[in-house]
KOLTIMAR-822871 format. One record per atom (N, C-alpha, C): z, x, y. Coordinates in Angstrom, 3 decimals. Layout:
# residues N
z: Z&x: X&y: Y
...
//
This chain:
# residues 155
z: 55.487&x: 59.215&y: -17.148
z: 55.480&x: 59.243&y: -18.602
z: 56.577&x: 58.330&y: -19.106
z: 56.301&x: 57.427&y: -20.049
z: 57.321&x: 56.523&y: -20.577
z: 58.359&x: 57.262&y: -21.415
z: 59.530&x: 56.644&y: -21.509
z: 60.588&x: 57.180&y: -22.349
z: 60.231&x: 56.973&y: -23.816
z: 60.441&x: 57.975&y: -24.658
z: 60.174&x: 57.849&y: -26.065
z: 61.439&x: 58.033&y: -26.855
z: 61.544&x: 57.393&y: -28.003
z: 62.692&x: 57.533&y: -28.878
z: 62.311&x: 58.411&y: -30.041
z: 63.096&x: 59.456&y: -30.287
z: 62.789&x: 60.399&y: -31.359
z: 63.924&x: 60.370&y: -32.366
z: 63.637&x: 60.006&y: -33.597
z: 64.666&x: 60.023&y: -34.638
z: 64.768&x: 61.472&y: -35.091
z: 65.969&x: 62.008&y: -35.092
z: 66.131&x: 63.394&y: -35.433
z: 66.559&x: 63.593&y: -36.890
z: 66.959&x: 62.529&y: -37.561
z: 67.164&x: 62.539&y: -38.999
z: 68.427&x: 63.250&y: -39.492
z: 69.251&x: 63.755&y: -38.590
z: 70.496&x: 64.382&y: -39.027
z: 71.668&x: 63.639&y: -38.428
z: 72.799&x: 63.828&y: -39.028
z: 73.991&x: 63.096&y: -38.637
z: 75.150&x: 64.062&y: -38.627
z: 75.788&x: 64.215&y: -37.504
z: 76.911&x: 65.154&y: -37.336
z: 78.205&x: 64.385&y: -37.619
z: 78.776&x: 64.587&y: -38.800
z: 80.001&x: 63.855&y: -39.169
z: 81.187&x: 64.165&y: -38.296
z: 81.210&x: 65.333&y: -37.650
z: 82.333&x: 65.657&y: -36.812
z: 82.331&x: 64.870&y: -35.509
z: 81.199&x: 64.472&y: -35.006
z: 81.169&x: 63.737&y: -33.750
z: 80.558&x: 62.327&y: -33.921
z: 79.939&x: 62.052&y: -35.046
z: 79.299&x: 60.755&y: -35.318
z: 78.202&x: 60.464&y: -34.311
z: 77.584&x: 61.480&y: -33.733
z: 76.549&x: 61.291&y: -32.725
z: 75.218&x: 61.827&y: -33.217
z: 74.237&x: 61.594&y: -32.405
z: 72.909&x: 62.177&y: -32.600
z: 72.106&x: 61.579&y: -33.738
z: 72.239&x: 60.281&y: -33.983
z: 71.327&x: 59.657&y: -34.927
z: 69.954&x: 59.590&y: -34.296
z: 69.884&x: 59.326&y: -33.015
z: 68.599&x: 59.467&y: -32.344
z: 68.858&x: 60.037&y: -30.936
z: 67.835&x: 60.582&y: -30.394
z: 67.856&x: 61.030&y: -29.009
z: 66.696&x: 60.364&y: -28.288
z: 66.951&x: 59.875&y: -27.087
z: 65.876&x: 59.299&y: -26.284
z: 65.451&x: 60.342&y: -25.289
z: 64.142&x: 60.647&y: -25.285
z: 63.631&x: 61.708&y: -24.422
z: 62.885&x: 61.092&y: -23.238
z: 63.227&x: 61.605&y: -22.056
z: 62.561&x: 61.153&y: -20.848
z: 61.473&x: 62.130&y: -20.437
z: 61.003&x: 61.983&y: -19.234
z: 59.950&x: 62.854&y: -18.697
z: 60.407&x: 64.291&y: -18.762
z: 59.574&x: 65.164&y: -19.263
z: 59.901&x: 66.579&y: -19.405
z: 60.676&x: 66.861&y: -20.666
z: 60.927&x: 65.874&y: -21.498
z: 61.580&x: 66.079&y: -22.779
z: 63.079&x: 66.208&y: -22.728
z: 63.724&x: 65.894&y: -21.573
z: 65.177&x: 66.004&y: -21.512
z: 65.806&x: 64.842&y: -22.266
z: 66.958&x: 65.114&y: -22.908
z: 67.678&x: 64.095&y: -23.638
z: 68.391&x: 63.214&y: -22.591
z: 68.151&x: 61.885&y: -22.677
z: 68.810&x: 61.004&y: -21.738
z: 69.869&x: 60.112&y: -22.388
z: 69.850&x: 59.985&y: -23.716
z: 70.909&x: 59.269&y: -24.383
z: 70.862&x: 59.529&y: -25.883
z: 71.942&x: 59.196&y: -26.577
z: 72.016&x: 59.286&y: -28.017
z: 72.729&x: 58.062&y: -28.570
z: 72.616&x: 57.818&y: -29.870
z: 73.266&x: 56.668&y: -30.481
z: 74.097&x: 57.136&y: -31.658
z: 75.287&x: 56.554&y: -31.810
z: 76.105&x: 56.886&y: -32.972
z: 75.852&x: 55.909&y: -34.116
z: 76.574&x: 56.095&y: -35.220
z: 76.343&x: 55.273&y: -36.417
z: 76.709&x: 53.821&y: -36.228
z: 77.499&x: 53.503&y: -35.180
z: 77.892&x: 52.092&y: -34.952
z: 76.870&x: 51.380&y: -34.090
z: 75.927&x: 52.123&y: -33.526
z: 74.927&x: 51.534&y: -32.657
z: 75.276&x: 51.684&y: -31.165
z: 76.440&x: 52.307&y: -30.867
z: 76.821&x: 52.540&y: -29.481
z: 75.926&x: 53.605&y: -28.889
z: 75.494&x: 53.407&y: -27.658
z: 74.617&x: 54.336&y: -26.988
z: 75.422&x: 55.124&y: -25.969
z: 75.207&x: 56.437&y: -25.959
z: 75.917&x: 57.337&y: -25.041
z: 74.911&x: 58.046&y: -24.144
z: 75.177&x: 58.071&y: -22.830
z: 74.315&x: 58.885&y: -21.955
z: 74.476&x: 60.361&y: -22.337
z: 73.407&x: 61.120&y: -22.159
z: 73.468&x: 62.560&y: -22.445
z: 74.509&x: 63.212&y: -21.546
z: 75.174&x: 64.212&y: -22.082
z: 76.168&x: 64.993&y: -21.368
z: 77.419&x: 64.214&y: -20.981
z: 77.671&x: 63.091&y: -21.609
z: 78.894&x: 62.333&y: -21.374
z: 79.994&x: 62.889&y: -22.272
z: 81.221&x: 62.993&y: -21.747
z: 82.318&x: 63.362&y: -22.636
z: 82.495&x: 62.315&y: -23.732
z: 82.875&x: 62.748&y: -24.914
z: 83.135&x: 61.848&y: -26.036
z: 84.617&x: 61.842&y: -26.306
z: 85.259&x: 60.706&y: -26.107
z: 86.697&x: 60.598&y: -26.317
z: 86.967&x: 60.629&y: -27.807
z: 87.652&x: 61.697&y: -28.250
z: 87.987&x: 61.860&y: -29.653
z: 89.206&x: 61.039&y: -30.051
z: 90.169&x: 60.895&y: -29.123
z: 91.337&x: 60.076&y: -29.370
z: 92.041&x: 59.836&y: -28.028
z: 92.801&x: 58.743&y: -27.961
z: 93.551&x: 58.457&y: -26.751
z: 94.821&x: 57.705&y: -27.127
z: 95.765&x: 57.750&y: -26.217
z: 97.090&x: 57.131&y: -26.426
z: 97.557&x: 56.552&y: -25.121
z: 98.086&x: 55.328&y: -25.161
z: 98.744&x: 54.715&y: -24.001
z: 100.029&x: 54.103&y: -24.521
z: 101.157&x: 54.520&y: -23.951
z: 102.463&x: 53.976&y: -24.323
z: 103.225&x: 53.691&y: -23.038
z: 103.691&x: 52.460&y: -22.878
z: 104.346&x: 51.998&y: -21.661
z: 105.820&x: 51.738&y: -21.922
z: 106.677&x: 52.275&y: -21.042
z: 108.109&x: 52.027&y: -21.069
z: 108.717&x: 52.363&y: -22.445
z: 108.368&x: 53.534&y: -22.978
z: 108.872&x: 53.956&y: -24.282
z: 110.022&x: 54.947&y: -24.105
z: 110.845&x: 55.026&y: -25.134
z: 111.975&x: 55.962&y: -25.113
z: 111.948&x: 56.861&y: -26.366
z: 110.789&x: 56.955&y: -26.946
z: 110.644&x: 57.773&y: -28.160
z: 109.554&x: 58.815&y: -27.980
z: 109.624&x: 59.921&y: -28.681
z: 108.578&x: 60.949&y: -28.591
z: 107.255&x: 60.353&y: -29.075
z: 106.153&x: 60.802&y: -28.466
z: 104.826&x: 60.346&y: -28.804
z: 103.979&x: 61.530&y: -29.252
z: 103.000&x: 61.274&y: -30.143
z: 102.104&x: 62.321&y: -30.626
z: 100.697&x: 61.777&y: -30.744
z: 99.742&x: 62.614&y: -30.358
z: 98.324&x: 62.288&y: -30.527
z: 97.615&x: 63.587&y: -30.931
z: 96.617&x: 63.469&y: -31.786
z: 95.870&x: 64.653&y: -32.157
z: 94.407&x: 64.303&y: -32.459
z: 93.562&x: 65.301&y: -32.309
z: 92.125&x: 65.135&y: -32.594
z: 91.625&x: 66.422&y: -33.226
z: 90.717&x: 66.258&y: -34.169
z: 90.117&x: 67.407&y: -34.827
z: 88.926&x: 67.901&y: -34.029
z: 88.895&x: 69.200&y: -33.740
z: 87.738&x: 69.821&y: -33.118
z: 86.728&x: 70.087&y: -34.244
z: 85.801&x: 69.198&y: -34.432
z: 84.832&x: 69.359&y: -35.533
z: 83.981&x: 70.608&y: -35.434
z: 83.675&x: 70.996&y: -34.204
z: 82.920&x: 72.220&y: -33.946
z: 83.590&x: 72.945&y: -32.779
z: 83.352&x: 74.220&y: -32.660
z: 83.888&x: 74.952&y: -31.516
z: 83.236&x: 74.382&y: -30.257
z: 84.072&x: 73.895&y: -29.367
z: 83.555&x: 73.188&y: -28.195
z: 84.603&x: 73.177&y: -27.113
z: 84.155&x: 72.800&y: -25.907
z: 85.071&x: 72.612&y: -24.773
z: 85.593&x: 71.185&y: -24.834
z: 86.891&x: 71.053&y: -24.545
z: 87.570&x: 69.763&y: -24.540
z: 88.298&x: 69.585&y: -23.200
z: 88.468&x: 68.331&y: -22.828
z: 89.277&x: 67.990&y: -21.660
z: 90.438&x: 67.163&y: -22.161
z: 91.666&x: 67.623&y: -21.863
z: 92.857&x: 66.866&y: -22.252
z: 93.467&x: 66.331&y: -20.956
z: 93.422&x: 65.028&y: -20.761
z: 93.985&x: 64.390&y: -19.604
z: 95.322&x: 63.788&y: -19.942
z: 96.365&x: 64.052&y: -19.116
z: 97.700&x: 63.534&y: -19.359
z: 98.241&x: 62.892&y: -18.094
z: 98.842&x: 61.703&y: -18.238
z: 99.576&x: 61.054&y: -17.163
z: 100.943&x: 60.642&y: -17.732
z: 102.011&x: 61.083&y: -17.064
z: 103.384&x: 60.683&y: -17.472
z: 104.108&x: 60.215&y: -16.216
z: 104.931&x: 59.155&y: -16.386
z: 105.729&x: 58.664&y: -15.272
z: 107.103&x: 58.262&y: -15.764
z: 108.130&x: 58.711&y: -15.007
z: 109.502&x: 58.260&y: -15.293
z: 109.935&x: 57.366&y: -14.124
z: 110.985&x: 56.560&y: -14.352
z: 111.396&x: 55.582&y: -13.365
z: 112.669&x: 55.988&y: -12.618
z: 113.193&x: 57.183&y: -12.919
z: 114.418&x: 57.624&y: -12.252
z: 115.676&x: 57.104&y: -12.906
z: 115.555&x: 56.663&y: -14.160
z: 116.713&x: 56.092&y: -14.857
z: 117.375&x: 57.069&y: -15.844
z: 116.833&x: 58.283&y: -15.938
z: 117.401&x: 59.264&y: -16.872
z: 118.638&x: 59.918&y: -16.296
z: 119.510&x: 60.418&y: -17.174
z: 120.712&x: 61.119&y: -16.737
z: 120.317&x: 62.464&y: -16.095
z: 121.230&x: 62.997&y: -15.278
z: 120.988&x: 64.287&y: -14.643
z: 120.676&x: 65.370&y: -15.661
z: 119.669&x: 66.177&y: -15.388
z: 119.324&x: 67.291&y: -16.270
z: 118.456&x: 66.929&y: -17.443
z: 118.081&x: 65.656&y: -17.629
z: 117.242&x: 65.286&y: -18.747
z: 115.762&x: 65.467&y: -18.379
z: 114.965&x: 65.840&y: -19.372
z: 113.537&x: 66.001&y: -19.184
z: 112.775&x: 65.488&y: -20.400
z: 111.519&x: 65.227&y: -20.184
z: 110.594&x: 64.907&y: -21.281
z: 109.419&x: 65.856&y: -21.116
z: 109.125&x: 66.639&y: -22.132
z: 108.011&x: 67.572&y: -22.054
z: 106.861&x: 67.071&y: -22.919
z: 105.678&x: 67.294&y: -22.417
z: 104.442&x: 67.058&y: -23.184
z: 103.839&x: 68.442&y: -23.474
z: 103.647&x: 68.743&y: -24.742
z: 103.111&x: 70.041&y: -25.139
z: 101.722&x: 69.879&y: -25.739
z: 100.743&x: 70.542&y: -25.122
z: 99.393&x: 70.575&y: -25.661
z: 99.318&x: 71.818&y: -26.543
z: 98.858&x: 71.632&y: -27.776
z: 98.652&x: 72.760&y: -28.688
z: 97.208&x: 72.742&y: -29.174
z: 96.614&x: 73.936&y: -29.214
z: 95.240&x: 74.064&y: -29.717
z: 95.040&x: 75.501&y: -30.176
z: 93.976&x: 75.726&y: -30.940
z: 93.605&x: 77.065&y: -31.403
z: 92.377&x: 77.485&y: -30.646
z: 92.478&x: 78.631&y: -29.952
z: 91.322&x: 79.103&y: -29.165
z: 90.285&x: 79.769&y: -30.077
z: 89.185&x: 80.189&y: -29.471
z: 88.076&x: 80.722&y: -30.258
z: 88.403&x: 82.064&y: -30.894
z: 89.476&x: 82.732&y: -30.462
z: 89.919&x: 83.960&y: -31.113
z: 90.921&x: 83.662&y: -32.232
z: 91.064&x: 82.388&y: -32.588
z: 91.942&x: 81.907&y: -33.656
z: 93.427&x: 82.138&y: -33.343
z: 93.779&x: 82.040&y: -32.063
z: 95.176&x: 82.124&y: -31.619
z: 95.639&x: 80.756&y: -31.166
z: 96.839&x: 80.346&y: -31.630
z: 97.415&x: 79.077&y: -31.210
z: 97.933&x: 79.230&y: -29.772
z: 97.551&x: 78.303&y: -28.934
z: 97.955&x: 78.288&y: -27.527
z: 98.694&x: 76.985&y: -27.234
z: 99.631&x: 77.044&y: -26.274
z: 100.334&x: 75.839&y: -25.860
z: 100.405&x: 75.795&y: -24.327
z: 100.396&x: 74.573&y: -23.818
z: 100.575&x: 74.323&y: -22.388
z: 101.651&x: 73.214&y: -22.326
z: 102.630&x: 73.388&y: -21.425
z: 103.747&x: 72.442&y: -21.356
z: 103.794&x: 71.797&y: -19.982
z: 103.920&x: 70.480&y: -19.964
z: 104.076&x: 69.679&y: -18.753
z: 105.452&x: 69.026&y: -18.803
z: 106.265&x: 69.129&y: -17.738
z: 107.649&x: 68.641&y: -17.762
z: 107.832&x: 67.463&y: -16.804
z: 108.415&x: 66.386&y: -17.305
z: 108.732&x: 65.194&y: -16.554
z: 110.254&x: 65.108&y: -16.389
z: 110.729&x: 64.973&y: -15.147
z: 112.160&x: 64.901&y: -14.894
z: 112.656&x: 63.486&y: -15.089
z: 113.820&x: 63.338&y: -15.751
z: 114.374&x: 62.010&y: -16.042
z: 115.092&x: 61.359&y: -14.887
z: 115.889&x: 62.096&y: -14.086
z: 116.703&x: 61.416&y: -13.080
z: 115.948&x: 61.084&y: -11.796
z: 114.670&x: 61.324&y: -11.711
z: 113.905&x: 61.005&y: -10.514
z: 112.710&x: 60.150&y: -10.866
z: 112.282&x: 59.319&y: -9.905
z: 111.052&x: 58.562&y: -10.071
z: 109.941&x: 59.591&y: -9.921
z: 109.251&x: 59.909&y: -11.004
z: 108.437&x: 61.112&y: -11.059
z: 107.128&x: 60.827&y: -11.757
z: 106.041&x: 61.440&y: -11.266
z: 104.723&x: 61.358&y: -11.931
z: 104.235&x: 62.778&y: -12.162
z: 103.822&x: 63.036&y: -13.376
z: 103.142&x: 64.314&y: -13.732
z: 101.784&x: 63.944&y: -14.326
z: 100.742&x: 64.522&y: -13.764
z: 99.408&x: 64.270&y: -14.336
z: 98.574&x: 65.504&y: -14.186
z: 97.820&x: 65.802&y: -15.232
z: 96.985&x: 67.012&y: -15.252
z: 95.756&x: 66.747&y: -16.117
z: 94.726&x: 67.516&y: -15.844
z: 93.544&x: 67.603&y: -16.701
z: 93.363&x: 69.043&y: -17.078
z: 93.421&x: 69.319&y: -18.353
z: 93.291&x: 70.675&y: -18.863
z: 91.964&x: 70.810&y: -19.594
z: 91.178&x: 71.806&y: -19.226
z: 89.930&x: 72.110&y: -19.904
z: 90.218&x: 73.288&y: -20.831
z: 89.856&x: 73.169&y: -22.099
z: 90.119&x: 74.244&y: -23.060
z: 88.958&x: 74.361&y: -24.030
z: 88.869&x: 75.525&y: -24.650
z: 87.848&x: 75.785&y: -25.668
z: 88.591&x: 75.879&y: -26.982
z: 88.312&x: 74.936&y: -27.886
z: 89.014&x: 74.879&y: -29.175
z: 88.082&x: 75.320&y: -30.309
z: 88.660&x: 76.040&y: -31.241
z: 87.946&x: 76.538&y: -32.404
z: 87.623&x: 75.363&y: -33.340
z: 86.384&x: 75.319&y: -33.830
z: 85.980&x: 74.279&y: -34.769
z: 86.856&x: 74.274&y: -36.011
z: 87.153&x: 73.057&y: -36.524
z: 87.967&x: 72.914&y: -37.730
z: 89.465&x: 72.948&y: -37.465
z: 89.864&x: 73.000&y: -36.189
z: 91.281&x: 73.055&y: -35.842
z: 91.672&x: 71.760&y: -35.096
z: 92.965&x: 71.583&y: -34.911
z: 93.473&x: 70.351&y: -34.291
z: 93.975&x: 70.643&y: -32.878
z: 93.673&x: 69.694&y: -32.019
z: 94.200&x: 69.664&y: -30.641
z: 95.264&x: 68.569&y: -30.667
z: 96.481&x: 68.883&y: -30.203
z: 97.526&x: 67.853&y: -30.214
z: 98.303&x: 67.861&y: -28.922
z: 98.896&x: 66.688&y: -28.625
z: 99.828&x: 66.538&y: -27.521
z: 101.050&x: 65.839&y: -28.103
z: 102.222&x: 66.440&y: -27.928
z: 103.466&x: 65.923&y: -28.475
z: 104.517&x: 65.912&y: -27.376
z: 105.294&x: 64.847&y: -27.271
z: 106.373&x: 64.807&y: -26.308
z: 107.696&x: 65.000&y: -26.998
z: 108.677&x: 65.491&y: -26.240
z: 110.025&x: 65.695&y: -26.745
z: 111.006&x: 65.593&y: -25.569
z: 112.225&x: 65.162&y: -25.857
z: 113.249&x: 65.022&y: -24.842
z: 114.205&x: 66.201&y: -24.885
z: 114.693&x: 66.573&y: -23.713
z: 115.839&x: 67.498&y: -23.590
z: 116.944&x: 66.654&y: -23.007
z: 117.982&x: 66.469&y: -23.757
z: 119.047&x: 65.550&y: -23.366
z: 118.742&x: 64.138&y: -23.840
z: 119.394&x: 63.151&y: -23.268
z: 119.220&x: 61.756&y: -23.695
z: 117.843&x: 61.249&y: -23.321
z: 117.291&x: 60.406&y: -24.193
z: 115.974&x: 59.812&y: -23.935
z: 116.068&x: 58.843&y: -22.752
z: 114.956&x: 58.678&y: -22.080
z: 114.868&x: 57.733&y: -20.935
z: 113.474&x: 57.093&y: -20.985
z: 113.328&x: 55.912&y: -20.381
z: 112.036&x: 55.230&y: -20.423
z: 110.970&x: 55.989&y: -19.614
z: 109.779&x: 56.064&y: -20.184
z: 108.662&x: 56.676&y: -19.500
z: 107.345&x: 56.068&y: -19.955
z: 106.319&x: 56.267&y: -19.181
z: 104.955&x: 55.874&y: -19.531
z: 104.155&x: 57.132&y: -19.819
z: 103.243&x: 57.051&y: -20.751
z: 102.371&x: 58.171&y: -21.031
z: 100.969&x: 57.680&y: -21.401
z: 99.970&x: 58.353&y: -20.894
z: 98.586&x: 58.097&y: -21.291
z: 97.942&x: 59.462&y: -21.511
z: 97.244&x: 59.617&y: -22.631
z: 96.594&x: 60.873&y: -22.975
z: 95.180&x: 60.571&y: -23.481
z: 94.261&x: 61.406&y: -23.098
z: 92.902&x: 61.303&y: -23.587
z: 92.416&x: 62.701&y: -23.995
z: 91.879&x: 62.821&y: -25.175
z: 91.304&x: 64.106&y: -25.615
z: 89.811&x: 63.857&y: -25.781
z: 89.022&x: 64.503&y: -24.941
z: 87.572&x: 64.287&y: -24.917
z: 86.834&x: 65.573&y: -25.133
z: 85.795&x: 65.522&y: -25.971
z: 84.899&x: 66.657&y: -26.189
z: 83.830&x: 66.599&y: -25.126
z: 83.588&x: 67.758&y: -24.477
z: 82.565&x: 67.783&y: -23.455
z: 81.344&x: 68.543&y: -24.017
z: 80.180&x: 67.946&y: -23.871
z: 78.988&x: 68.557&y: -24.424
z: 78.649&x: 69.912&y: -23.761
//
């Protein structure tokens, strides 16, 4: 059976997806297109926001709106070079509101005086209409670090 394109006629402003769905054999959705014309395979995570900062000495912040209640993946990579003073740290705090409308936080700590890598992928369920954020802060004197963060909605 050939693939058919079905215009669904609705537009989800929270995700900017689903202007059309392409249906394959058996009617399964195999891709969708957003308002810019970009095509996404079905069931692909949609990156809501991302941040990359190299060799910075300032706190960083990134946030994304959970347009609907959904599962999200927050990926974080942080690296220090071992140039921080003894006892210094840089923390990355993930904040989100769960489906019971409770604010939750997860903290990842990077040590300043050691050449150190911290990386995690957190899967969370965020309440629609709330914000998912990642913010860094220093304890003690600031030191150079790299950070990359991606907040992706998973279908």
